Structures are given as C-alpha cells and as structure tokens.
N, CA, C and O atoms as a GROMACS GRO file, in nm:
protein
  296
    1MET      N    1  -0.230  -0.686  -1.214
    1MET     CA    2  -0.098  -0.624  -1.204
    1MET      C    3  -0.008  -0.719  -1.127
    1MET      O    4  -0.045  -0.766  -1.019
    2PRO      N    5   0.109  -0.748  -1.180
    2PRO     CA    6   0.201  -0.836  -1.109
    2PRO      C    7   0.247  -0.774  -0.977
    2PRO      O    8   0.252  -0.652  -0.962
    3ARG      N    9   0.281  -0.859  -0.883
    3ARG     CA   10   0.331  -0.811  -0.755
    3ARG      C   11   0.454  -0.725  -0.776
    3ARG      O   12   0.545  -0.761  -0.852
    4GLY      N   13   0.454  -0.610  -0.708
    4GLY     CA   14   0.569  -0.521  -0.718
    4GLY      C   15   0.577  -0.452  -0.853
    4GLY      O   16   0.685  -0.414  -0.898
    5GLY      N   17   0.459  -0.435  -0.918
    5GLY     CA   18   0.456  -0.368  -1.047
    5GLY      C   19   0.526  -0.234  -1.044
    5GLY      O   20   0.577  -0.193  -0.939
    6ASN      N   21   0.529  -0.167  -1.153
    6ASN     CA   22   0.595  -0.038  -1.164
    6ASN      C   23   0.512   0.067  -1.090
    6ASN      O   24   0.409   0.111  -1.140
    7ILE      N   25   0.557   0.107  -0.972
    7ILE     CA   26   0.480   0.197  -0.886
    7ILE      C   27   0.452   0.331  -0.952
    7ILE      O   28   0.338   0.376  -0.950
    8PRO      N   29   0.552   0.397  -1.012
    8PRO     CA   30   0.521   0.524  -1.080
    8PRO      C   31   0.415   0.508  -1.190
    8PRO      O   32   0.334   0.598  -1.210
    9GLU      N   33   0.416   0.396  -1.259
    9GLU     CA   34   0.315   0.372  -1.363
    9GLU      C   35   0.176   0.357  -1.301
    9GLU      O   36   0.079   0.409  -1.356
   10LEU      N   37   0.167   0.289  -1.189
   10LEU     CA   38   0.037   0.275  -1.121
   10LEU      C   39  -0.014   0.412  -1.077
   10LEU      O   40  -0.134   0.440  -1.088
   11ILE      N   41   0.074   0.496  -1.028
   11ILE     CA   42   0.034   0.630  -0.985
   11ILE      C   43  -0.012   0.712  -1.105
   11ILE      O   44  -0.110   0.786  -1.094
   12ARG      N   45   0.056   0.700  -1.218
   12ARG     CA   46   0.016   0.772  -1.340
   12ARG      C   47  -0.119   0.726  -1.393
   12ARG      O   48  -0.189   0.802  -1.458
   13ARG      N   49  -0.155   0.601  -1.366
   13ARG     CA   50  -0.285   0.550  -1.412
   13ARG      C   51  -0.400   0.629  -1.351
   13ARG      O   52  -0.508   0.640  -1.410
   14GLY      N   53  -0.376   0.683  -1.233
   14GLY     CA   54  -0.480   0.764  -1.170
   14GLY      C   55  -0.550   0.692  -1.057
   14GLY      O   56  -0.504   0.589  -1.007
   15ASN      N   57  -0.663   0.748  -1.018
   15ASN     CA   58  -0.737   0.699  -0.902
   15ASN      C   59  -0.762   0.550  -0.910
   15ASN      O   60  -0.803   0.497  -1.013
   16GLY      N   61  -0.737   0.484  -0.798
   16GLY     CA   62  -0.762   0.341  -0.792
   16GLY      C   63  -0.698   0.279  -0.671
   16GLY      O   64  -0.625   0.344  -0.595
   17ARG      N   65  -0.725   0.152  -0.654
   17ARG     CA   66  -0.670   0.073  -0.544
   17ARG      C   67  -0.602  -0.046  -0.610
   17ARG      O   68  -0.667  -0.131  -0.671
   18TYR      N   69  -0.470  -0.052  -0.598
   18TYR     CA   70  -0.392  -0.152  -0.669
   18TYR      C   71  -0.333  -0.251  -0.569
   18TYR      O   72  -0.258  -0.213  -0.479
   19SER      N   73  -0.367  -0.378  -0.587
   19SER     CA   74  -0.319  -0.483  -0.499
   19SER      C   75  -0.176  -0.521  -0.538
   19SER      O   76  -0.146  -0.543  -0.655
   20LEU      N   77  -0.090  -0.529  -0.436
   20LEU     CA   78   0.048  -0.570  -0.457
   20LEU      C   79   0.078  -0.700  -0.384
   20LEU      O   80   0.194  -0.733  -0.360
   21GLY      N   81  -0.026  -0.771  -0.347
   21GLY     CA   82  -0.010  -0.901  -0.284
   21GLY      C   83  -0.004  -0.892  -0.132
   21GLY      O   84   0.035  -0.790  -0.076
   22GLN      N   85  -0.042  -1.000  -0.067
   22GLN     CA   86  -0.038  -1.015   0.078
   22GLN      C   87  -0.110  -0.902   0.150
   22GLN      O   88  -0.063  -0.852   0.252
   23SER      N   89  -0.225  -0.862   0.096
   23SER     CA   90  -0.313  -0.760   0.154
   23SER      C   91  -0.249  -0.621   0.161
   23SER      O   92  -0.289  -0.538   0.243
   24LEU      N   93  -0.151  -0.595   0.075
   24LEU     CA   94  -0.087  -0.463   0.066
   24LEU      C   95  -0.140  -0.394  -0.059
   24LEU      O   96  -0.141  -0.452  -0.168
   25TYR      N   97  -0.186  -0.270  -0.043
   25TYR     CA   98  -0.245  -0.196  -0.153
   25TYR      C   99  -0.178  -0.061  -0.170
   25TYR      O  100  -0.132  -0.001  -0.073
   26LEU      N  101  -0.173  -0.015  -0.292
   26LEU     CA  102  -0.135   0.122  -0.324
   26LEU      C  103  -0.266   0.192  -0.358
   26LEU      O  104  -0.332   0.157  -0.455
   27VAL      N  105  -0.302   0.293  -0.278
   27VAL     CA  106  -0.427   0.366  -0.298
   27VAL      C  107  -0.392   0.502  -0.357
   27VAL      O  108  -0.321   0.582  -0.295
   28VAL      N  109  -0.443   0.528  -0.478
   28VAL     CA  110  -0.414   0.653  -0.548
   28VAL      C  111  -0.542   0.733  -0.556
   28VAL      O  112  -0.645   0.684  -0.603
   29ARG      N  113  -0.535   0.858  -0.510
   29ARG     CA  114  -0.649   0.949  -0.514
   29ARG      C  115  -0.599   1.089  -0.544
   29ARG      O  116  -0.518   1.144  -0.470
   30GLY      N  117  -0.645   1.146  -0.652
   30GLY     CA  118  -0.616   1.285  -0.684
   30GLY      C  119  -0.470   1.323  -0.682
   30GLY      O  120  -0.436   1.431  -0.635
   31GLY      N  121  -0.384   1.239  -0.733
   31GLY     CA  122  -0.242   1.271  -0.739
   31GLY      C  123  -0.164   1.229  -0.617
   31GLY      O  124  -0.041   1.232  -0.620
   32SER      N  125  -0.231   1.191  -0.509
   32SER     CA  126  -0.159   1.140  -0.392
   32SER      C  127  -0.166   0.988  -0.394
   32SER      O  128  -0.254   0.929  -0.457
   33ALA      N  129  -0.072   0.926  -0.325
   33ALA     CA  130  -0.069   0.780  -0.321
   33ALA      C  131  -0.021   0.737  -0.183
   33ALA      O  132   0.073   0.794  -0.129
   34LEU      N  133  -0.087   0.636  -0.127
   34LEU     CA  134  -0.044   0.586   0.003
   34LEU      C  135  -0.050   0.435   0.006
   34LEU      O  136  -0.121   0.372  -0.072
   35TRP      N  137   0.027   0.380   0.098
   35TRP     CA  138   0.029   0.235   0.119
   35TRP      C  139  -0.072   0.200   0.226
   35TRP      O  140  -0.084   0.269   0.327
   36GLU      N  141  -0.145   0.093   0.203
   36GLU     CA  142  -0.246   0.048   0.299
   36GLU      C  143  -0.239  -0.103   0.314
   36GLU      O  144  -0.226  -0.176   0.216
   37TYR      N  145  -0.247  -0.148   0.436
   37TYR     CA  146  -0.251  -0.290   0.469
   37TYR      C  147  -0.390  -0.320   0.522
   37TYR      O  148  -0.437  -0.254   0.614
   38GLN      N  149  -0.456  -0.419   0.464
   38GLN     CA  150  -0.589  -0.460   0.511
   38GLN      C  151  -0.578  -0.595   0.581
   38GLN      O  152  -0.507  -0.684   0.535
   39PHE      N  153  -0.649  -0.607   0.693
   39PHE     CA  154  -0.645  -0.730   0.769
   39PHE      C  155  -0.776  -0.746   0.844
   39PHE      O  156  -0.854  -0.651   0.856
   40ARG      N  157  -0.799  -0.864   0.895
   40ARG     CA  158  -0.919  -0.889   0.975
   40ARG      C  159  -0.879  -0.895   1.122
   40ARG      O  160  -0.778  -0.955   1.159
   41GLU      N  161  -0.962  -0.831   1.203
   41GLU     CA  162  -0.943  -0.831   1.347
   41GLU      C  163  -1.080  -0.846   1.411
   41GLU      O  164  -1.169  -0.764   1.388
   42SER      N  165  -1.096  -0.949   1.489
   42SER     CA  166  -1.225  -0.978   1.552
   42SER      C  167  -1.337  -0.985   1.448
   42SER      O  168  -1.448  -0.939   1.472
   43GLY      N  169  -1.306  -1.041   1.333
   43GLY     CA  170  -1.405  -1.060   1.228
   43GLY      C  171  -1.434  -0.936   1.144
   43GLY      O  172  -1.515  -0.942   1.052
   44ARG      N  173  -1.371  -0.824   1.175
   44ARG     CA  174  -1.396  -0.699   1.102
   44ARG      C  175  -1.276  -0.666   1.013
   44ARG      O  176  -1.161  -0.690   1.050
   45LEU      N  177  -1.305  -0.611   0.897
   45LEU     CA  178  -1.200  -0.569   0.807
   45LEU      C  179  -1.143  -0.436   0.857
   45LEU      O  180  -1.217  -0.341   0.880
   46ARG      N  181  -1.012  -0.433   0.872
   46ARG     CA  182  -0.943  -0.313   0.920
   46ARG      C  183  -0.839  -0.271   0.816
   46ARG      O  184  -0.792  -0.352   0.736
   47SER      N  185  -0.805  -0.144   0.820
   47SER     CA  186  -0.702  -0.090   0.731
   47SER      C  187  -0.600  -0.016   0.814
   47SER      O  188  -0.634   0.053   0.911
   48LEU      N  189  -0.475  -0.031   0.776
   48LEU     CA  190  -0.366   0.038   0.843
   48LEU      C  191  -0.286   0.113   0.738
   48LEU      O  192  -0.231   0.052   0.646
   49GLY      N  193  -0.278   0.245   0.750
   49GLY     CA  194  -0.198   0.324   0.659
   49GLY      C  195  -0.051   0.306   0.692
   49GLY      O  196  -0.012   0.312   0.809
   50LEU      N  197   0.030   0.285   0.590
   50LEU     CA  198   0.173   0.260   0.611
   50LEU      C  199   0.260   0.374   0.561
   50LEU      O  200   0.383   0.365   0.563
   51GLY      N  201   0.198   0.481   0.516
   51GLY     CA  202   0.274   0.598   0.471
   51GLY      C  203   0.248   0.633   0.326
   51GLY      O  204   0.185   0.558   0.252
   52SER      N  205   0.299   0.749   0.289
   52SER     CA  206   0.283   0.800   0.154
   52SER      C  207   0.380   0.732   0.058
   52SER      O  208   0.491   0.696   0.097
   53ALA      N  209   0.338   0.715  -0.065
   53ALA     CA  210   0.423   0.655  -0.167
   53ALA      C  211   0.485   0.762  -0.256
   53ALA      O  212   0.559   0.729  -0.349
   54VAL      N  213   0.456   0.889  -0.230
   54VAL     CA  214   0.511   0.998  -0.310
   54VAL      C  215   0.566   1.106  -0.218
   54VAL      O  216   0.535   1.110  -0.099
   55GLY      N  217   0.648   1.193  -0.274
   55GLY     CA  218   0.701   1.305  -0.198
   55GLY      C  219   0.839   1.278  -0.143
   55GLY      O  220   0.895   1.170  -0.162
   56PRO      N  221   0.894   1.378  -0.073
   56PRO     CA  222   1.031   1.366  -0.023
   56PRO      C  223   1.049   1.259   0.085
   56PRO      O  224   1.158   1.204   0.099
   57ALA      N  225   0.945   1.229   0.160
   57ALA     CA  226   0.954   1.126   0.264
   57ALA      C  227   0.880   1.000   0.222
   57ALA      O  228   0.823   0.930   0.306
   58ALA      N  229   0.880   0.970   0.093
   58ALA     CA  230   0.804   0.857   0.040
   58ALA      C  231   0.852   0.724   0.099
   58ALA      O  232   0.972   0.701   0.114
   59VAL      N  233   0.758   0.639   0.131
   59VAL     CA  234   0.785   0.504   0.178
   59VAL      C  235   0.798   0.415   0.054
   59VAL      O  236   0.711   0.416  -0.033
   60THR      N  237   0.906   0.340   0.046
   60THR     CA  238   0.928   0.252  -0.069
   60THR      C  239   0.840   0.128  -0.057
   60THR      O  240   0.787   0.098   0.050
   61LEU      N  241   0.827   0.057  -0.166
   61LEU     CA  242   0.752  -0.068  -0.166
   61LEU      C  243   0.817  -0.167  -0.068
   61LEU      O  244   0.746  -0.236   0.005
   62THR      N  245   0.948  -0.173  -0.067
   62THR     CA  246   1.019  -0.263   0.024
   62THR      C  247   0.989  -0.229   0.169
   62THR      O  248   0.964  -0.318   0.250
   63ALA      N  249   0.991  -0.099   0.202
   63ALA     CA  250   0.962  -0.056   0.339
   63ALA      C  251   0.816  -0.083   0.375
   63ALA      O  252   0.787  -0.121   0.488
   64ALA      N  253   0.725  -0.063   0.281
   64ALA     CA  254   0.583  -0.090   0.306
   64ALA      C  255   0.562  -0.239   0.332
   64ALA      O  256   0.484  -0.277   0.420
   65ARG      N  257   0.630  -0.323   0.255
   65ARG     CA  258   0.618  -0.468   0.278
   65ARG      C  259   0.674  -0.507   0.414
   65ARG      O  260   0.618  -0.593   0.481
   66ALA      N  261   0.784  -0.444   0.454
   66ALA     CA  262   0.844  -0.474   0.585
   66ALA      C  263   0.750  -0.430   0.697
   66ALA      O  264   0.734  -0.502   0.796
   67ALA      N  265   0.687  -0.314   0.684
   67ALA     CA  266   0.592  -0.266   0.785
   67ALA      C  267   0.470  -0.358   0.792
   67ALA      O  268   0.420  -0.387   0.901
   68ARG      N  269   0.423  -0.404   0.677
   68ARG     CA  270   0.312  -0.498   0.674
   68ARG      C  271   0.349  -0.627   0.746
   68ARG      O  272   0.271  -0.680   0.825
   69ALA      N  273   0.467  -0.678   0.718
   69ALA     CA  274   0.512  -0.802   0.779
   69ALA      C  275   0.525  -0.785   0.931
   69ALA      O  276   0.488  -0.875   1.006
   70GLN      N  277   0.577  -0.672   0.975
   70GLN     CA  278   0.591  -0.647   1.118
   70GLN      C  279   0.455  -0.644   1.186
   70GLN      O  280   0.438  -0.702   1.293
   71HIS      N  281   0.359  -0.576   1.126
   71HIS     CA  282   0.224  -0.570   1.185
   71HIS      C  283   0.159  -0.707   1.182
   71HIS      O  284   0.088  -0.745   1.276
   72HIS      N  285   0.181  -0.782   1.076
   72HIS     CA  286   0.121  -0.915   1.061
   72HIS      C  287   0.171  -1.009   1.172
   72HIS      O  288   0.094  -1.091   1.223
   73ARG      N  289   0.298  -0.997   1.209
   73ARG     CA  290   0.356  -1.082   1.314
   73ARG      C  291   0.307  -1.045   1.454
   73ARG      O  292   0.301  -1.130   1.543
   74ALA      N  293   0.272  -0.918   1.471
   74ALA     CA  294   0.234  -0.870   1.606
   74ALA      C  295   0.104  -0.929   1.655
   74ALA      O  296   0.060  -0.897   1.766
   0.00000   0.00000   0.00000
C-alpha cells in the first residue's frame, strides 16, 4: 500500500495492520481503527497509540504523522 493510501478504503478492507511508512500503522479490528507508532526503546519493541482513526474525534493521517514525529524527536 502506498504511503498515505486511501484510509477509508483500508478500513473497509477489514481487520489488519497497514503500514503507512516511518513506523506508523493503521490497525483495524472489528470495525474500529486506530493509529499506532512502533519504535525501539532499550532494545525492546514498543507501541504508542496515537488515537482513533474513526468517529467524531477521529485523528487524521496528518495529525497522526505529526504526533509520531513529535514522539520521535523526544
């Protein structure tokens, strides 16, 4: 899937973990979707939830990328 693919289409595909580049993933499970950033800390793989990708308070792809970048710099 190309970076920044069609998010609603990925959600319609159903359950899965879709990479959007730079360790940012869209995780779809049972009709819900959330943004996740994966990174290594002290040699261990960690995940940071960046918010829901659906609903009235949905986090956009742009906002998820900005949150990932902010955490990456910290």
